[in-house]
N, C-alpha and C positions, 0 to 999 in steps of 0.2 A: 505492499498499500503507498508504506514511504517513496518507493522507486517512480512509482506512479504520480506523488505529489508533486516528486522535483521534474520529472516531464513535464508537466503543465505549466508548471510555474517556470522553468525553459523556454515554452513552446510561448508562453506569458512575454517574457523580455524579449526572445526573438521581435516579436510584431512591434513592441516597443520600440525596437531598432530602426524600424524599417524606415531607410533616407526618404523624404519628403511626404512623410505618411501626417496627418493631421493629430494636432495634441490627442494622445488618451491619458484618462486619468492613471499614474501610476501605480496607486495603495489602496485597499480596502481592509481597515482593520490591523494595517501593518506588513501585507501581503499582493504580491502584485497583482494586479487587476486589468487586463487587455481590455478596450470596452473600443465599437465602434460607432457606439450612442454622439462622441462630438461633430466627426464628418456625417454622419446622416444628419445631425441637425442640421449641418451646413450648406447640406445639399439641396435637400427633401424641399423646402419651400420654390423651387426652380421647378418642379418634378406638378408637372398635373393632371388629373382624370377629365376625359372626355366621354361626351356623351354627343351621339349623332343618331337623328333623325331621318328617314327619309320614307315618300312613297311610294309602295310596290303595288302592282295592278294585279287582285286575284281573276283569274279565270273562273269560268262556269266547271264544274266538276264533271261536265257531260261533254267537253268537247264543241268543236264548232258546230256554225248552225246547220253544213251537211251530213254530220253526224248525227245531229239529235232529231232532225227531221227523218232519216233514214231507218231507225229506229225505233222513231215516236216517243223519244224522251222528253219530259217536261224541260221547257224554258224556264232555268236558274242561271239568271244573269252573273257576271263576275263583277268585279267592285276592286276598289283600293283600300288598300288598308297601310296604317303607319308602325311603322316597325324600327324600334330601339337596339343600338347595340353602343357597347364602350369599350375603349383604350384609353391611351395614355400620351402625354405630349411634353415636351422639354422648353421651358423658357429658355432662348439662347439670347435675347436682346432685349433686356427691361425697357430702354426707352423707347423703343419702336413696338413692341411688346408683341415682338417676333416667336411664333414655338413650331417647333420643328417635330414632325409626327410622322406618321407612316402612310402612303398612299392611301393602302388597303382597308386605311381606318375610317377615313372619310370620302371613300370613294363613293359618289350619287347620293350624297349627302344631302337633305332639303333646309333642316338647320345643324348646326355646331355648339355644342356648350359644354366651356369648361369648367372647370368647379379647381380652387388653391388648396394648400391642403390645411387655410384657414375656415373652409367652408365656403368663400365667395364663388358666387356663378356669375360667368360672362358669358356674351355672344360672342363669336369665334366666324370669322371668314377665312375660305382659302384666297391666300396670293396666288401661289402656284402648284402645282402637285405633276410627279415624275412616277406612272406605273415601271418604269425599268426597273428602276434601282429601288421602288417603293418606299421613296420620299415625298411627303408635302410641305409647303410653308403654310403655317395660316398666321392670323394677327387677330390682337386686342386690344381694345382701350383700355386703358387702367393705366393709373398712379401707384406707385412705392411697388410694382413686381421686382421679384430676385430671380437673377437669373443666373444661370449655370455656364462658367467659363469652357470653352469649347478646347480640349486638350487637340494632341498631335500623335491620331492613332497609328502613325508609323512607326512611330517609337515603341509601342505597345508590343510585352515579349508573354509566350507560353509562360504559365505559369503565374503569370502576375496575378494578384488579388483584385477583386474588381465590386462591386456592388450593382446590384438591379434592382431598379425601384419603377414600380407603377401602378396599377391599378385592376389586378389579376379577378375576374370572375365577377368585375364590379364591387368588386368589397372596399376600395377605396387606396388610399396611399398603402402600400407594402412595400418593404426594402428584406431585398435575400442578397447572401454571398456567395463567391467562390472564387474560382480562378481562372483565367483564360488557358481554356482546353484546347484550341488551336488556330491560327491564321490562316487567310486566304481560300475559306470552302468556296467548293463553286458544286453546282449541280442540285442546288436548294429551291429556287426559283426557277423554272426549266426554260423560261424564256428570257429573262431578266439581264443585267449586267449582276455581276457578281463578286465579291470579295473580302466575303462574309468572318468576323470575329467568333468564335464557336466558345461557348462558356458552360459552367455547368451550375453556375447561380442559378436558382429556381425561376423558370419561366412558363408563364399560363396564359392561356387566352386572355386578354384584357391586357397584357402586358403592352403589349405592339405599340409603337410610338414614343414607350417608355424610357428612359435613361440610363447606361452602361455607363459605369462611373469608376474611375480609377483612384488610386490610397489617397490624388491630389486635391480630389474633388472634381476633377473638371471630367466632362464628359469626353469618353473615347468611342463612345457606339451608338446606336439606335435600336433598339431592343425589336426583332420583327419577324422573328418563326422560330417554330419548336419540331423537334422531330419526335413524334410519338403516333404511338397505335390506339391509344386511350384518350387523347386530347387534351391529359395534362404532362403536367412535367417529368421527364427523366433524365434530368442530368443533361439534356444535350441543347440548347438555346441557340439561335444566331442574333447578331448583331451587326448591322450596317454600320461599315466605320465611319469616324467623323471627317477623314479626308474626303469620302465620296459623298455624304450629307450637306458639306459645307460650300462642295463644288457645285452641289444641284443648287443652294439657297444662293450661292453668288449666282448665277445665273435666272435665274426667278427674278430676283434683286435688278439685278443690269439688265435683263432683256426682255422679262415677262413672260419668260419659255422659256425650256431647256435646249440647249444649241448645242449639240451631239456631236462629236466629230466623224470624219467620215472618210478612211484611206479613200475607197473606191474599187476594192478589187473583191472576185469573190475566189475563196480558200478552199483547201483541203488539209485536215491532219496529216502529218508524215509520220508513220510508224515503221517499224523493221520490216514488216511483209510489203509496205507500200515503196520501201525503200529497197527492197532486193527486185520488187518490179522495175522499178527506174534504172537499178545498179547507181543509185546515191549512196555516197557514204556517209550520208546524212540521216540518223533515222529520227528526229521529230525537229518540232517547227512545223510551220504551216504553206503547202506549196500553193501559189496566187495561178490559177486558172484561168483568171480574166481579168483585165484589166480596165476600166470602163474610162472612152476617150475621153479627155478631159478633166479629166482628175486626179488631187493631190499625189495617187500611187504613179500618173502617167507622169505629169509633172517634176517628180521626184526622180525621174528615171528605170522606175521599174518594170519588169516585164514578166508575161506568161511564162512558166516553170522556173522563176527564180523562188528560192523557200527563206522564209523572212523566218529569222530563228532569233532574234534579239530585237525588243520595242526599251528605248534611252538607258540601255543597259542591264536589263531583265530578259532573263531566257525566257523564248516563247514555245514552249511542247508541244503546242498543236492550235487547230482555229478558236478553239474556244477559247482559250487563253487569248490569244491575239483581238479576236472581237468585244473581250471584254476591256481589255488593255486601251482599245482604240476607241469603244464607246463610252468610256467613262470620263475620256477627253471631251473638252469643249473645242467647237469650230474654230479654225483659226490660229492654234496652239501649234509649237513647232516640237515634232518628234524625231527622233532619231534613229533609224531603223539598220538594223546588220542581218544580212542578207547572204545566201552561197548562191553564187552561179559560176554554171560550169565546175563546179569546185572549189572555187575561189571566195573567201573570204570577202564581203563587199560593204561597204554602209554607203548611207545617204541619209537626208533631212527631208522629211515631208512637211507642209505646214496644208493642216487637215483642214477639208472642206465640210458643209453642214448638211447633216442627214435629212434627208426629204422625204420627210413623214405624214402622210393623210389617214384621213380617218374617216368612217361613214358608219352610217345605221342600217340596220338591217331590213326594213320596211323600205328605203328607198332605191335597194339592189333588187329582194325578188320578196311575196308576201310570206310564204315561209319562212326565210329568215328575220322577221318581225322579233323585235326584242332583244337582238345580238347587234354587239358594237363590233366594230372591224378596226383594222389599222392593219396598213403596209406599212415596209420599210426600208430601204437601201440597205440598213443594218446586216439585214440575212443574204446569208454567202449563198445561201440554196433559195432564195425566193419564198413566193408564198404567202398569206394573207394573215395575221393572230386574229384569233378571235378574242376580243378585248374584255367584253363582258358581256355575261348574258341573263336578263331579268326572270327571277324564276316565274313558272308557271307560262310562260310568254311561248309562241308559235314556236320559237328556235328552242326551245329550253324540252317542250314534249318533244321533235326531231331531234334530240339528242346532244344538241351542239354545248361544250361548257367553254367556261374563260381557258386560253392557255393555250387552246386547239389551234392547229396549223392547217390550214388548208392549202393542199399541194396541185390540187387539179379538180377541173369542173367537167363530168363530161365525157372524163379521158384527157380533157386538156390539161394542158400544167397553166398554173396559174402563176405570176411571180409577182404581182401588185393589186391592187384595191380594184383598178381601170378593166384589166384582165377579167377579174372574178365579175365584175357588173356587167361587162357588157356579155360574157356568155350568157348570166342569172337571166338578164332582161328576155335576152331570144329564147329561151326557152322555159316552160311550164313546170316542166320535171326536172329536179339537178341532183345528181350523185357527186357528192361531196369526197376526196379519199382526203384523208384526215390522218393527220398523224398525233400522237395523242401520247406523249413521254418516248417510248421506246417503241410502241407498237403504232401499226396504220388501219384503219378501219373506213369502211363505206358506208356514208351517212343517205337515205334518198330523203330529200325533199320536195313537197308540194306547194 
């Protein structure tokens, strides 16, 4: 028992000696007692609870008019219903009332209210939002707000102690602790730009948009996602690094929108199998399959068959890493590109262009797609149209479309953008959509 006590005392002294940690109470009844309470008291007022209300359309339980008439079913009309959800946010500019949160927390909101730690409730508005990085910027008008300083997520190391502060399950301000479990995680949100911080600090539904805080009381991440079969915490949570969140916020404030960088190439991953087929000595990187005329890549002298292996000195292992690296930069930025041509190492500098993103609602494309929203972007190396949203109970939902689906062909004709999808859909009453959903492909019939 004495050995155990000595262990806990030693652990407490170790925590007290961590450089940069906020001041902790040193003793209680003459014994060392580590506590995170001073740090929590310092940062918690900058975290807010978010309540979102939106109106959704409820469809008739007996389907469309033709279905009801054919089977002689009663005409029970649908209607609208207000639904509420909860999330979290972080005040990062007290003077202007700016709050960082997740895009998915406020997406489709009719009204947004935030509550401070003292219980005060304020109305908030969306200044800008970016689905690809899951970051949104809100604004409130209030005095005496407390902001959280934004830390440098580039200095975060695996093993660093962190706090997660948010509004899990709508319970209100809640603090959990843990360490940084991993850095640079990808493949979590299939169609976004990712470079997640992984943590074992408990993150649950409602924590989304909340703060991941280092021991200096600085914001290093916006809590965004969890991996769980039950929907609750299993010790694997993910946060968007402040490097990304700050970049998105600056673009929203400077331009009123996110101006994501564009290199202008179609690419595919180089692995050992592809390298053998190409008789290449390089077994990782991104092979350029197409260079868009007039693009940043063409201006920088890149050609088809070049293999990109570095971006700004960082190794690139494949197409996904290159897409993330470029997509997380802003248009107009200079990027140093290391590549292999004919077995020789070369480098060039490109000035990124701006991605041309178009969006449309399903009702403007085809009656069977009503209730869905679509976006095409030149960021995708394989082309296609992304389903960015589906209203529950809508015709699009009833026919099986889900957010995140990528439509790659319609009636056996490949589609690379919204214009091609719209052209084919308007010329046909029945559509067969080839959809990529995760690692599998499926065919959906739309009437």
